[in-house]
N, C-alpha and C positions, 0 to 999 in steps of 0.2 A: 440398118442403123437408124439413128434419129432422123425424122423428117425435116427438111429445110422449111422455113416459113418466109413469107413475103409480107412486107408492110406497105400498104398503099395509102398515101395521103393526097386527097383532092382538096386543095385549099383555095380560098378567096382571101386576098391580101388587102387589108384596109389601112395598115400603117407600115409602109415599106422600110422606114428607118428601124422600127422595132424588129421586123423580120430580118433585116440585114445584120443587126446586132446578133441575132440568133445564128445566122449563117456563118458569121466570122468565127464563132466558137464551136460550131457543130463538129467538124472533122476531128478536132483535137480530142473530143470526148468519144465520138463514134468509133474511131479506129481501135479503141481498147476492147471492143466487144465482139470481134470477129464478124462485124457487119460489112456488107458491100452496098454501095450505092449503084443500082443498076440503071436508073434513069432519073433525071430531074429536068423537067421540061416546062417552060413558061408557055401558057396558053396553047396547049396542043389542040389541033383542029380535029373535030369529030369526023370519023369515017362514016358513022351512022348515028342517027339521033342527035342529041345535044350534049355538049360538054361545057357547062357554064362555070368552069374553074379557071383561076388565074395561073395555077401551077399544079402539076402532078408529080409526085415523088414515088419511086419504087425502090424499096430496100430489101435485101435478102440477109437472113441469118441462118446459121447451120441448124438451129433448132429453136423451139418456142422459149425454152428456158433462158437462152442467151439473149433473145429479143427482149424478154421481160426484165432480165438483169440490167440491160441497158436502159430501158424506158423507165424503170423504177429506181435507178441509181440517183444518189443525191446530186452528183455532178451534172447529170442530164437534167434533172428537175430544175436545177439552178439556171440553166440556159433556156429551158423549154418555156419558162414564163414569158420570155420575149416573143416566142412564136405564138403563145396564147394571146398576148397583148396585141400582136400585129396581124393575126390571121383568124379566119374561121376555118378550122381543119376538120375534115371528114376522114377518119382513120380506121382501117381494118387490118387484121392479121389473117392471112390465108395460109393454110397448110399446103405444102407442095404436093403435087400429084405423084403418087408412087409409081416408080418406073419398073418395068419388068426386068428381072435379073437374068 
């Protein structure tokens, strides 16, 4: 079947009020797109090396198409501007590792 994908955002927050505005609206939009929030951690401590981010988010979608349908939707873009205003976000989409059947 289609490969799940994971979205990681390592962010630095410079306007917490703007980011909080984004967070308040996030789940209402997100839950329409089959996404799961797997982790959302403020200032995770590095086990190795350095982790110079204020917050790390890990999301899962059943496939890339659904992840893009969410991220490119008008309703998500409407709230994402608050995240763009309040954070510097470093975002990647990673394909899940195929598991042996």
